[in-house]
C-alpha positions as CSV (number, residue, x, y, z in Angstrom):
1,M,110.9,118.1,107.1
2,K,112.9,121.3,107.7
3,R,112.7,122.8,104.3
4,A,109.1,121.4,103.8
5,S,108.0,123.5,107.2
6,A,109.9,126.3,105.7
7,Y,107.9,126.1,102.5
8,M,104.6,125.9,104.2
9,A,105.3,129.0,106.3
10,A,106.0,131.0,103.6
11,G,102.5,130.0,102.2
12,Y,103.3,127.5,99.4
13,P,102.0,124.0,99.3
14,V,104.1,120.9,99.5
15,H,103.6,117.9,97.5
16,F,106.0,114.4,98.7
17,T,106.1,112.0,96.0
18,G,107.8,108.5,95.5
19,P,107.1,104.7,95.7
20,S,105.0,103.0,98.4
21,G,106.1,102.5,101.8
22,V,108.7,105.5,102.3
23,G,106.8,107.2,104.8
24,K,104.7,109.9,102.7
25,T,101.6,109.8,104.9
26,T,103.4,109.7,108.1
27,L,105.9,112.6,106.9
28,A,102.9,114.7,105.6
29,L,100.8,114.2,109.0
30,N,103.7,115.0,110.8
31,L,104.4,118.3,109.4
32,A,100.8,119.0,109.5
33,K,100.6,118.3,113.3
34,K,103.6,121.0,113.8
35,R,101.6,123.6,112.5
36,N,99.0,123.5,115.7
37,R,95.9,123.9,113.6
38,P,93.2,121.2,113.1
39,V,94.6,118.4,110.7
40,M,92.2,116.6,108.1
41,L,93.1,113.8,105.7
42,M,91.5,113.0,102.8
43,H,92.3,110.2,100.6
44,G,92.4,110.3,96.6
45,N,90.1,108.0,94.5
46,H,88.8,107.4,91.2
47,E,85.1,108.4,92.5
48,L,85.8,111.5,94.1
49,S,83.4,114.2,93.1
50,N,83.2,118.2,93.5
51,A,79.7,116.7,95.6
52,D,82.6,115.1,98.2
53,L,84.9,118.1,98.1
54,I,82.3,120.9,98.2
55,G,79.3,119.3,99.5
56,S,75.5,118.3,98.3
57,F,71.9,118.8,99.7
58,T,71.6,115.3,101.2
59,G,67.7,115.6,101.9
60,Y,64.8,117.8,103.1
61,T,63.7,119.0,106.5
62,A,59.9,119.7,106.9
63,T,58.3,121.9,109.7
64,K,54.9,121.8,110.2
65,V,53.0,124.7,112.7
66,E,49.2,124.6,113.7
67,D,47.7,127.1,115.4
68,N,44.2,126.8,117.2
69,Y,44.5,129.2,119.6
70,I,41.3,131.2,118.3
71,R,38.6,128.7,118.1
72,S,37.0,130.1,115.3
73,V,40.5,130.4,113.4
74,Y,42.6,127.2,112.2
75,K,46.1,128.3,110.8
76,K,48.0,125.9,109.4
77,E,51.9,126.4,108.0
78,E,54.2,123.9,106.5
79,N,58.0,124.4,105.3
80,V,60.2,122.3,103.5
81,S,63.9,123.1,103.1
82,E,66.6,121.2,101.8
83,T,69.3,119.9,103.8
84,W,73.3,120.6,103.1
85,K,76.5,119.2,103.9
86,N,79.7,120.5,103.9
87,G,82.1,118.6,101.6
88,R,85.7,117.8,103.4
89,L,87.5,120.1,101.2
90,L,84.8,123.3,102.0
91,E,85.4,122.4,105.9
92,A,89.1,122.8,105.3
93,V,89.2,125.9,103.8
94,K,86.4,127.6,105.5
95,N,88.0,126.9,108.8
96,G,91.6,127.0,108.2
97,Y,92.5,123.5,108.4
98,T,95.9,121.8,107.4
99,L,94.1,119.4,104.8
100,V,96.5,116.1,104.0
101,Y,95.5,114.8,100.6
102,D,96.9,111.4,100.5
103,E,97.5,109.7,97.1
104,F,95.8,112.7,95.3
105,T,96.6,111.1,91.8
106,R,94.3,108.6,92.8
107,S,91.3,110.9,91.8
108,K,90.4,112.2,88.6
109,P,92.1,115.3,87.3
110,S,88.9,116.9,86.8
111,A,88.1,116.5,90.4
112,N,91.4,118.6,91.4
113,N,90.6,121.2,89.3
114,L,89.2,122.9,92.3
115,F,92.9,123.5,93.7
116,L,93.8,125.5,90.6
117,S,91.7,128.5,92.1
118,I,92.5,127.2,95.9
119,L,95.9,127.9,95.3
120,E,96.1,130.5,92.7
121,E,93.2,133.3,93.6
122,K,92.6,132.2,96.8
123,V,88.8,130.8,96.3
124,L,86.8,127.8,96.4
125,P,84.3,127.9,93.6
126,L,80.9,126.6,94.6
127,Y,80.0,124.7,91.6
128,G,76.9,123.0,90.9
129,T,75.6,124.2,94.4
130,K,72.6,126.6,95.3
131,H,74.3,129.2,97.3
132,T,74.0,132.7,96.7
133,E,77.4,133.3,96.6
134,P,79.7,131.6,93.6
135,F,82.9,131.3,95.8
136,I,83.9,131.4,99.2
137,K,87.5,133.0,100.4
138,V,90.3,130.6,101.3
139,H,91.1,130.8,105.2
140,P,94.5,132.6,105.7
141,E,95.7,129.7,108.0
142,F,94.2,126.8,105.1
143,S,97.3,124.8,104.1
144,V,97.5,121.9,102.1
145,I,100.0,118.7,101.8
146,F,100.0,116.6,98.9
147,T,101.4,113.0,98.7
148,S,101.5,111.0,95.7
149,N,102.8,107.7,94.1
150,P,104.7,107.3,90.9
151,E,102.4,107.1,87.6
152,E,103.7,103.7,86.8
153,Y,101.6,102.4,89.7
154,A,98.3,101.2,89.1
155,G,95.3,103.2,89.4
156,V,97.3,106.5,89.1
157,Y,96.1,109.4,86.9
158,Q,98.3,111.8,85.2
159,T,98.2,115.3,86.9
160,Q,97.8,118.4,85.0
161,E,100.8,120.4,84.7
162,A,98.9,123.6,85.6
163,L,98.3,121.9,89.1
164,L,102.1,120.4,89.4
165,D,103.1,123.9,89.0
166,R,101.8,125.4,91.9
167,L,103.3,123.0,94.0
168,I,106.7,122.5,95.5
169,T,107.3,118.7,95.2
170,L,109.7,117.0,97.2
171,P,111.1,113.0,96.1
172,L,111.3,111.1,98.7
173,S,113.3,108.0,98.6
174,F,113.5,105.8,101.8
175,L,114.5,107.8,104.7
176,D,117.6,107.9,106.6
177,L,118.3,106.2,110.0
178,E,117.5,109.3,112.4
179,S,114.7,110.5,110.3
180,E,113.1,107.0,110.6
181,T,113.9,106.6,114.4
182,Q,112.0,109.9,115.0
183,I,109.0,108.7,113.1
184,I,108.8,105.5,114.7
185,S,109.0,106.8,118.3
186,S,106.7,109.7,117.7
187,R,104.2,107.3,116.0
188,T,104.3,104.6,118.7
189,G,105.6,106.0,121.8
190,A,108.7,103.4,121.3
191,G,112.0,104.7,123.2
192,E,114.6,106.2,121.1
193,E,116.8,103.2,121.4
194,E,114.4,100.7,121.0
195,A,113.1,102.8,117.4
196,K,116.2,102.8,116.1
197,D,116.8,99.1,116.7
198,I,113.8,98.1,114.8
199,S,114.3,100.7,112.2
200,E,118.1,98.8,111.6
201,L,116.4,95.5,111.6
202,V,114.4,96.5,108.8
203,R,116.7,98.7,106.7
204,G,119.2,95.4,106.8
205,L,116.4,93.6,105.3
206,R,115.3,95.8,102.8
207,E,118.9,96.6,101.8
208,Q,118.7,92.7,100.9
209,C,115.9,93.3,98.8
210,R,117.0,95.9,97.0
211,K,120.2,94.1,95.6
212,K,117.0,92.2,94.0
213,G,115.7,95.1,92.8
214,K,112.6,94.8,94.9
215,E,111.6,97.6,97.5
216,G,111.3,95.4,100.8
217,P,109.6,96.1,103.9
218,S,109.3,99.9,104.5
219,L,108.8,102.1,107.1
220,R,105.4,100.9,107.7
221,A,107.0,97.7,108.9
222,S,109.1,99.3,111.4
223,I,105.9,100.9,113.0
224,M,103.8,97.8,112.9
225,I,106.5,95.9,114.8
226,A,107.0,99.1,117.4
227,Q,103.3,99.0,118.1
228,L,102.7,95.2,118.3
229,A,105.8,94.8,120.8
230,L,104.6,97.9,122.9
231,A,101.0,97.0,122.8
232,Q,101.9,92.9,123.5
233,N,104.7,93.7,125.7
234,I,106.9,91.8,124.0
235,E,110.7,92.6,124.4
236,I,112.0,94.3,121.9
237,S,115.5,91.8,121.8
238,G,117.0,89.9,119.5
239,K,117.1,87.2,122.1
240,N,113.4,87.0,122.5
241,E,111.8,84.4,120.6
242,E,108.4,86.1,120.8
243,F,110.0,89.1,119.2
244,Q,111.8,87.2,116.2
245,N,108.1,85.6,115.6
246,L,106.6,89.0,115.3
247,C,109.3,90.5,113.2
248,R,108.9,87.3,110.8
249,D,105.1,87.7,110.7
250,I,105.2,91.4,109.4
251,V,108.2,91.3,107.1
252,W,107.9,88.0,105.4
253,Y,105.2,88.7,102.6
254,Q,108.0,91.5,101.3
255,M,110.6,89.2,101.6
256,R,108.9,86.5,99.9
257,K,108.2,88.7,97.0
258,A,111.8,89.8,96.9
259,F,113.8,86.2,96.9
260,E,110.7,84.4,95.0
261,K,113.3,81.8,94.1
262,E,114.7,81.0,97.7
263,S,113.2,78.4,99.8
264,D,111.0,79.4,102.7
265,S,113.8,78.1,105.2
266,K,116.3,80.3,103.6
267,I,114.0,83.4,104.0
268,L,113.3,82.6,107.4
269,D,117.1,82.7,108.4
270,M,117.8,85.8,106.9
271,I,114.8,87.3,109.3
272,L,115.9,85.5,112.1
273,S,119.7,86.2,111.7
274,E,118.8,90.1,111.4
275,S,116.2,90.0,114.1
276,K,119.2,88.6,116.3
277,K,121.1,91.6,115.6
278,V,118.8,93.6,117.9
279,Q,120.4,94.1,121.2
280,G,117.5,95.3,123.5
């Protein structure tokens, strides 16, 4: 986080890449909030186009004026104008937002070409619009954080080298205990000790899954456990049966995937054993 903040303060875009569930989006949003600028979140998808990013005409507005002030004179005027709606990228660039472009490699490379001009020439070309200006200048406070999954994931496009060459790419694996604890606490409002207990629980299960070559429950599972425990006033304690059930429900799917040859009762015992380690 400290390195990424320093890079962004110097004007460079940051790119977090790594497997699903390591906390890329959470880390990106936390980093964006530290800049004390409005934050815009945009998700990559294969249907994203210039119209979504820059904007488009959404219809027409008609006005009609009838003047019959003098009885012998009748005057009628009608005006029709197109209605324009700014795209998310145009809004962010124009107003100096911090843009978090989540899973940007799920968008087609052709859609992401706009970022080449933004990052290099500091302008956003207004392709396919009827604006009198061919581009707008990038606001000096604008910044962007990219996140992506590995290229072998389904639905991911190979990114053009010209764009990657303009980013500082930080590969992420699962975070250390201290970093996970801070994120869980800031995202959910859980106390530091509670957040640490939950992180240790999920990390213990994750480690068992990784020995099987699977990713296991992620930081997302830790956040869900903390959020639901607080929302339902469930004591975060290994002695609390409600807490044990909550943990089982949230991590079950990932544990089942990792230990597909084991019986359900064996997997339940693994989850229960790890849950009971939480002191509370």
